[in-house]
C-alpha positions in Angstrom: 191.6 155.1 6.3 193.6 154.8 9.5 197.3 154.1 8.8 198.4 150.7 10.1 200.7 151.1 13.1 204.2 149.8 13.4 204.9 149.1 9.7 208.5 150.4 9.8 209.4 148.6 13.1 207.9 145.4 11.9 209.8 145.5 8.6 213.0 146.2 10.4 212.5 143.2 12.8 211.7 141.0 9.8 215.0 142.3 8.2 217.2 140.8 10.9 218.0 137.6 9.1 219.1 139.6 6.0 221.2 141.8 8.3 222.8 138.7 9.7 223.5 137.4 6.2 225.2 140.7 5.3 227.4 140.4 8.3 228.2 136.8 7.3 229.1 138.0 3.8 231.5 140.6 5.3 232.9 138.5 8.2 236.2 137.9 6.5 237.0 141.6 6.3 235.7 142.1 9.9 238.1 139.4 11.1 241.0 141.0 9.2 240.4 144.3 11.0 240.2 142.6 14.4 243.4 140.7 13.6 245.3 144.0 13.3 244.8 144.6 17.1 247.2 143.2 19.6 244.6 141.5 21.7 247.2 139.4 23.6 248.4 142.6 25.2 245.0 143.5 26.6 244.6 143.1 30.4 241.1 144.5 30.8 238.1 145.8 28.8 235.8 148.8 29.2 232.5 148.9 27.3 230.7 152.1 26.5 227.2 152.6 25.1 223.8 154.2 25.7 220.3 152.7 25.8 219.9 149.7 23.5 223.7 149.6 22.8 224.3 149.6 26.5 222.2 146.5 26.8 224.1 144.8 24.0 227.2 145.7 25.9 226.0 143.5 28.8 226.0 140.5 26.5 229.5 141.4 25.3 230.6 141.7 28.9 229.5 138.2 29.7 231.2 136.9 26.5 234.6 138.6 27.3 234.6 137.5 31.0 233.5 133.9 30.3 235.5 133.3 27.1 238.6 135.4 27.5 238.7 135.5 31.3 239.8 139.1 31.8 238.0 141.9 33.7 235.4 143.8 31.8 233.4 146.8 33.0 230.9 149.3 31.8 232.0 152.9 31.4 230.5 156.0 32.9 231.2 158.6 30.1 230.5 161.5 32.5 233.8 160.7 34.2 235.3 162.4 31.2 232.6 164.6 29.8 231.4 166.1 33.1 234.3 165.7 35.4 237.2 166.0 32.9 239.2 163.1 34.2 242.4 162.2 32.5 242.4 158.5 31.9 245.3 156.1 32.3 244.3 153.1 30.1 247.5 151.2 29.3 246.7 147.7 28.1 243.0 148.5 28.1 240.6 147.8 25.2 237.7 150.2 25.0 234.8 149.0 23.0 232.1 151.5 22.0 228.7 150.3 20.7 226.4 152.8 19.0 223.8 152.6 16.2 224.5 156.2 15.0 228.0 156.8 16.4 227.0 160.4 16.9 226.6 161.0 20.7 229.2 163.5 21.9 229.7 161.8 25.3 230.7 158.5 23.7 233.0 160.2 21.2 234.6 162.3 24.0 235.1 159.3 26.3 236.7 157.3 23.5 239.0 160.2 22.5 240.1 160.5 26.2 240.6 156.8 26.5 242.8 156.7 23.3 244.8 159.7 24.6 245.3 157.7 27.8 246.8 154.8 26.0 243.8 152.6 25.3 243.1 150.7 22.2 239.6 151.8 20.9 237.3 149.6 18.9 233.9 150.9 17.8 230.8 149.1 16.5 228.4 151.4 14.7 226.0 151.5 11.8 227.8 154.4 10.2 231.5 154.0 9.1 231.7 157.8 8.6 230.4 158.6 12.1 232.5 160.6 14.6 232.7 157.5 16.8 234.0 155.3 14.0 236.6 157.9 13.1 237.8 158.1 16.8 238.5 154.4 17.0 241.6 152.3 16.0 239.2 149.6 14.6 235.7 150.0 13.4 233.3 147.1 12.9 230.3 148.0 10.7 227.0 146.6 11.8 225.7 146.2 8.2 222.1 146.9 9.5 221.3 149.4 6.8 219.2 152.5 7.5 217.1 152.1 10.7 214.1 154.4 10.6 212.0 153.2 13.5 212.8 155.1 16.7 213.0 151.9 18.8 216.2 150.2 17.6 215.7 146.5 16.7 217.9 145.2 13.9 220.9 147.3 15.1 220.6 145.7 18.5 220.6 142.2 17.0 223.5 143.1 14.8 225.5 144.3 17.8 224.9 141.0 19.5 226.1 139.1 16.5 229.2 141.3 15.8 230.1 141.0 19.5 229.9 137.2 19.2 232.2 137.2 16.1 234.7 139.5 17.9 235.1 137.4 21.0 235.0 134.1 19.0 237.9 135.3 16.9 239.7 136.5 20.0 239.5 133.0 21.5 240.5 131.4 18.2 237.1 129.9 17.4 234.4 130.4 14.7 230.6 131.1 14.9 227.9 129.0 13.3 226.3 131.9 11.4 224.1 129.7 9.2 222.5 128.1 12.3 221.9 131.5 14.0 220.3 132.9 10.8 218.0 129.8 10.4 216.8 130.0 14.0 216.2 133.7 13.7 214.0 133.0 10.7 212.1 130.4 12.6 211.6 132.7 15.6 210.0 135.3 13.2 207.3 132.7 12.4 206.1 133.2 16.0 205.0 136.8 15.3 201.3 136.0 14.7 201.1 134.0 18.0 202.9 136.9 19.9 200.3 139.3 18.3 197.5 137.2 19.7 199.0 137.0 23.1 199.6 140.8 23.1 196.0 141.5 22.3 194.9 139.9 25.6 197.9 141.1 27.6 197.0 143.1 30.7 200.1 145.0 31.9 198.3 147.4 34.2 199.1 145.3 37.3 202.8 145.7 36.5 205.4 143.9 34.3 208.9 142.7 35.2 211.4 141.1 32.8 214.1 138.8 34.1 217.1 136.8 32.9 220.5 135.7 34.0 223.9 135.4 32.5 223.9 135.9 28.7 220.1 136.5 28.7 220.5 139.4 31.1 221.0 141.7 28.1 217.8 140.6 26.5 215.9 141.1 29.8 217.0 144.7 29.9 216.4 145.2 26.2 212.9 143.7 26.5 212.1 146.2 29.3 213.5 149.1 27.3 211.7 148.2 24.1 208.3 148.0 25.9 209.0 151.2 27.8 209.8 153.0 24.6 206.9 151.7 22.5 204.1 151.1 25.0 204.9 154.0 27.3 204.7 152.0 30.6 207.3 151.5 33.4 208.9 148.0 33.2 211.4 146.7 35.7 214.2 144.4 34.6 216.4 142.3 36.9 218.9 139.5 37.1 216.9 136.5 38.4 219.6 136.3 41.2 219.2 139.9 42.3 215.4 139.7 42.3 215.3 137.7 45.5 217.4 140.3 47.3 214.5 142.7 47.9 212.6 143.5 44.6 210.4 140.4 44.9 208.6 142.2 47.8 206.8 144.3 45.2 205.4 141.2 43.4 201.7 140.4 43.8 199.2 138.0 42.4 198.3 140.2 39.4 201.9 140.9 38.4 203.2 139.8 35.0 206.7 138.3 34.7 208.6 137.7 31.5 211.5 135.3 31.8 214.3 135.4 29.2 215.6 131.8 29.4 217.5 130.7 26.3 218.3 127.1 25.5 221.4 126.1 27.4 220.7 128.1 30.5 221.0 125.9 33.6 217.7 125.6 35.4 219.6 125.4 38.7 220.7 129.0 38.1 217.1 130.3 38.0 215.0 127.7 39.8 214.8 129.2 43.2 213.6 132.5 41.7 211.1 130.9 39.5 209.7 128.7 42.3 209.3 131.7 44.6 207.6 133.8 41.8 205.2 130.9 41.0 204.0 131.0 44.6 202.9 134.6 44.2 201.7 134.9 40.5 200.6 132.6 37.7 201.0 135.3 35.1 204.3 134.1 33.7 205.6 134.4 30.1 208.7 132.8 28.6 211.1 133.7 25.7 213.6 130.9 25.3 213.4 127.1 25.5 215.9 126.6 28.3 213.5 126.1 31.3 210.7 123.7 32.1 207.4 125.5 32.1 204.0 124.9 33.7 201.0 124.3 31.4 199.3 127.6 32.2 202.5 129.7 31.6 202.8 131.2 28.1 205.7 130.3 25.8 206.3 133.0 23.2 209.1 131.1 21.4 212.8 130.3 21.5 215.7 128.8 19.6 216.3 125.1 19.5 219.7 123.4 18.9 221.9 126.5 19.5 224.3 127.1 22.3 223.2 129.6 25.0 225.4 132.4 23.6 223.9 131.9 20.1 220.3 131.5 21.2 220.4 134.9 22.9 221.1 136.4 19.5 218.4 134.6 17.6 215.9 135.1 20.4 216.3 138.9 20.2 213.7 139.1 17.5 211.1 137.6 19.9 211.4 140.4 22.5 211.3 142.9 19.7 208.1 141.3 18.3 206.5 141.4 21.7 207.2 145.1 22.2 205.8 145.8 18.7 202.6 143.9 19.2 202.0 145.3 22.7 202.3 148.8 21.4 199.9 148.2 18.5 197.4 146.4 20.8 197.4 149.5 23.0 196.8 151.8 20.0 200.3 153.4 20.0 202.6 153.9 17.1 205.9 152.1 17.8 207.6 153.6 14.8 207.6 157.1 16.3 206.9 157.1 20.1 206.0 160.5 21.5 208.9 162.2 23.2 211.8 160.2 21.6 214.2 160.9 18.7 216.1 158.4 16.7 219.5 159.9 17.5 220.0 161.1 21.1 223.1 163.2 21.7 224.1 163.3 25.3 227.0 165.3 26.7 
């Protein structure tokens, strides 16, 4: 009997609401840890991560810049690990995101940042990891053991913990119950996503696209599909796409838009209109944009703010990657050529 593909990845996607509930149950302790940091003294933020965690950092970047209003950039760890730069990071908060907390380049960068005067906060799924021990403050993702090579529940957890961090920083709270409920409803779309995936022809090319808070999910959707289906996928901001990349689009191209509830249609309308002139093969995750009848809606949160919908909608892009891999006969639990923990220098 042939073993069913993707059993582990599917189970971990379906576990996301339970992960969110564990985070909710530990949110008081998390806030107590954050409160020990002098966030009022922070003038800028640097985010550091790799792969999936780097995509989650894009979401955190938008949160910090829109809600706190201070500069926030993405680190290049090789500045320290390859070039040996001595950092001068007074009044800088460095936030490291990592499922394992094991990668030497992230640990080395955070150690150098701390030595240079930075406050270091880490989000990992292992409180005993080297990255957790390098930080002033560690926020545990509460995702539990993640066995599938393609990270799913840890990505969703990074989004939610990021949301809690910034909400506390600005003196607000998060509607955790509403996010959990919408995530559960999104998981009910898995059978439909499976049926779409079985007829999905990605050979003419696939592009994922979002803007603002959904930019992170656009990148993560591309990464998940690349990891599990083993095909090249391009991901763009819908604003950047018109500045050159659209020239590669043709009538057979497939385009996946990440457009959560709350996203302003005006921010994407010119890109969508131009793409519709070229291809009709358009798919949507998120309920924030008017769709044509022939375009395929994979699902999306209702009644949440844009920043919260991105979190709940993350399980939809994960479900799509899972289903596309299985439909192509590949095992998304253990993609050839990938390891669960990648240690870059």
